[in-house]
Steps between C-alpha positions, in 0.01 A plus 500: 500500500805478275872462592533874463217558749618309805403558867655444838375185672551241769405133486229403749474129414579248229382151431555240219302547183491233229829315429769775514326826593408684817181678597623828650307734730682833511439840664575769242535872555282602207236224478477364850469120540554317173485134395757391243625183327876478492550265214795263533592635844531151635733388227831346610690688235810679624380807312182507700533812720127565551452252785797649694343845478142398574549490876323699778663819626706561181443841336419433134414674170240296314284524193230277354267451201153358447138597499359280773541551875767223494780654290839376384814626669727615222779670686640489856811685614659568837434845639731487793643254745258253670391592853636224722234395748555211739324361801216702640552790253465248214168371639383862544587566135306191391206622703503833318511320169206277589301807613558658159429174319166446667370851554593685183287484187690420185606787273400763753793748543620597844823692430524648851442162662785366281732757654379417852559131429851562368589697810352234727711228333806722532440554871440123554832429331660733753321297773346822628211433742292249286189541711495873444551450126209253478259719690577811300474310171169346605364842594597649162374201305154504674475871436602464136231234450239737638435326830705714733353626826548830672738445797472859613120520533213278592227386263301821576795721401587596859872512581629194691551600865809357672326437830191331354437135422387386154399183318547420132201437281593330166429718193421796727797586719530584867215574738499621857434209739210698653316478167509124473386210705718348767734212448681640197881508458626851583802703408633811673483813283865562574599187307267583206661842475846339512412287196364810324838670559695174434659550839619139538696581817160506676466158660208318349470705182648238272281227653186718447595576140561134429163401649291748304700453179452126525124546544476719184734279293313187599174656378662584171644145466145365537611167643825461312799418715839670504749214511790735561323660801449156658863403437617838643290452814624144553859603469465792735327271754791258484756769541317637805 
């Protein structure tokens, strides 16, 4: 990708690389998650503007060059004012970044997911119902990765009935409690339908979405931890 062929992007994570460079993980609109070397980005030169731009939640235009999966960042420009996230919204944003970093394959485009991410960050900056933003983003991400479940029907294709009780079977979906052995965790159909409709006013809908999303995401992580999730949970526990 040349300077004349740049793409919108956000920085997911950076870390030191060699003496004066940074290893940059970015989420780009056209190529998905990309790994780049920002040469000289840690230089103390007054003319070094790269490091100031290579921050999370800053809309960027970037371009790179190279033939390997680890390419060289050759251009980075601001593409709008940074989204100012503080406190809980900031931790939520870092959680979204870590999800993308650990669940997306390199160089696999997800342009619609990029738009969903951008809107989620914008809403977090407005401090607009962080828990709703996280649940909706998780649902979209899981679906985008091909692991979404049908919240409107059970695993046999029958519509979820509001007055019935269901249990969740990983990698299958929801089953009527009458079809499984006793002792399983059950959920009212009314709540499942609320998640399907993203009716977050329904008490318990957010908690159910969080529980099922976490189950699916943990399977995809295959034992890897989400440090941002742990920090977010600890912070919320302290606040409560």
